[in-house]
Steps between C-alpha positions, in 0.01 A plus 500: 500500500188661629384190696845470661500867594152466644596196707816671622306809603242290684776311682676821606173655613421191711852499645481866594161459663612202710835641615359779725250252647773253581711779648205629707430153629864456590519836675170479688528506879197346667364660818328234702381704796533848647340705775549708816475410868511752783504533874396852586769726647756222458559414136355465151643208301453457124573153361532341157563147368620453144669248272690508173705271275800720568645631823319803639778730620326827597174582672394856578190616688339839423225678689335840489269633765167613357493878526876541480724550199814308591554133419722288725732252327632219717712184460306197616637219713524165311734221396581508125379199310246372254239485775502785751312636801558874542395732778533865594407637844399860572567543870259719698728592789665788313356839415634482145292193410202535735154477344180598677194275508315537172809568293491342157792422279546370149773240455664292231806276447772487238686170449807454281668176384864419429464600133361844588139420413258660745138492607307782664182392674174692472447750785290387795350713779515421872288660773689511831265467798546472875427129545530519879138615533169383360399822327143571402447715192252742346571624151376673190667622183673786692628349823539190714479523879679232706426455873503212747405651838147630548175381354328556169362837610850623582627410156195643325537833684859533376416381150207739465702795629778421252251511214354826628852647496559378145167648387587834658839512329328439167199729544651791693865496396479334160749221569409147393675183607767380260540146625329310784641545849530266798440589865626268775360542851699342785308451822768620739806719504743209559346315206549808283864544597569133428377555143722798424864533404768444758565876492143589607482706818303371797275803490387437141122478475471441128682521168386592150725324248419729209704312239319175584151643536482355853392645834590315820339613827459378855133549597339329794127443515486748792670773294286497189421872488870590487561217254240625255671839478852360497416255222338770285799731551758241398289367216476852358880517479496188281245639256659844477838333446356293215360816339810717534802268510781617274882481499552876530321648800270425795196693615556775755453343838205721592309379194581133546406497867219752457320276251530205738373713789208636296393159372446342841155650555425866428188482718661368818780686669725431797457739793866519591605557140240777473636661813861498374413652165247752636750620761766549231259706288393706802861587587620532139749221553447290186791348315590632158419272208864527407583337832236232453632411155774287655534288816249546778608563861554207735356684800143375560326836534682653204429187294131528590498849358697397191257222410193701593607808308588289195154345500344844542692630197380207288142570608547866417628416150204269433253761621662809347636363169289188454560125457595549136788727600620243753486227238694719258756575772561131561520433126770765467692362797489153342731637233759599759429874496661738748276609783441859397467412133225250573315733736510789258375294207212336690402768754656820372696521825853425615576363847509843665189642335304180580620532857377860512162405350461232764596745774254757369228238529574502873523878526874485550746755357713401198848364541784752513646568158838338565581186300493186710760229441357152450472320829555815707230660712396861463318702767146586396422776751662704770455204728767234502411199290533167680841346453446140387701216639764368268332319215586149402718498188299448184641245259387597153649213305296197406727275701314568819322781682362442846278783614332546840132494447251585771291805424200626698151594399438872474197711425459853383243715673149459360481848350757391238273224370782249511581210730818303483583147613827325560637175630388452857703623785872572484534563872304188598720303260818644644380416846463146379841517337351441157519709186451431133763493231483458127787393285610459145753232411705423196690177440811435300 
């Protein structure tokens, strides 16, 4: 009996071990080839060829943009059969599916046969580049600079300035880069516009795609000085976004823009920006920080003051409370804290008391005691505060937020021991019909 039992057990064991293998071999779908082709600003096409001993009845294509949370699920185009060729095209002529140069996405396929057996391919990553130009590159472990117009010295000047800006963010503000960024420099304004979404305005001078970690700018070789400041400003938005991004709350606008203004070059200031800010201090016509917590004015002179004052406040915080306090403030904001809660925990001030401390630094009287509604201006002296032009609406969702971006350099008087930079020349830019925007996008 025992030998028979042993033989029977061995036979059953062998049968059980072979059955799953036979089933797996029967159910296996073989992928012969897959990949992605693209024509910039037109379309991105993913393709796959597969075969099976049964009819393949369903093919789905999934992709997720690196830096975003949502995954797109799509039905591929193919003819059902045992051998198939499937494709899915992401058109680039719609705002909803537009990707900037340098965007990366992870993609995979799921194939299902007539019996319900399925195969999910391993994720692959695709880097989407503008293949219309022969870009040159400079890179390190923190950033890659792409440019095609201008010589080696032009590219090196931009690359070196970008690294200086990253060093300053780390050493003076305590923010380190989370993932490498990409900076694309187009040699002319028409070239820049042709690289942006169909909804881009003709006056756009550059865009920071914070979710993608990409900056796109139009900088000619004859406009390098402006370009160095503009690039640093937009790049700073990317790094600060990486450090503070959360699903609950954004930074107050004065802090977000002030950090970008400050990081351009604290030792070199723009004369016109200095004049705007100094004149506002002289006449006690500064904005309240409550006002600067939301959208900035669209009027050029008022916007100059908004950007300049924001940068001055950031410089004041760094000087008065120290880099450690700024780093703590950003850490608290990364958790989605309310504005006053974060300020009180890091600085021991709320928005109004910080405003008064900043005003005291400039020998200005404190704000009147009345509570100021968010987004509303409050007079700061017996003189009438400048009435800003109607601000562009701020879109606070992650779907999209286009923000006018063209601050000026501004400098405090030397007896304060503080000099403040900003992105070069709002009024010159407006005369050229060019401003900067930065946007955040979310795909579904």
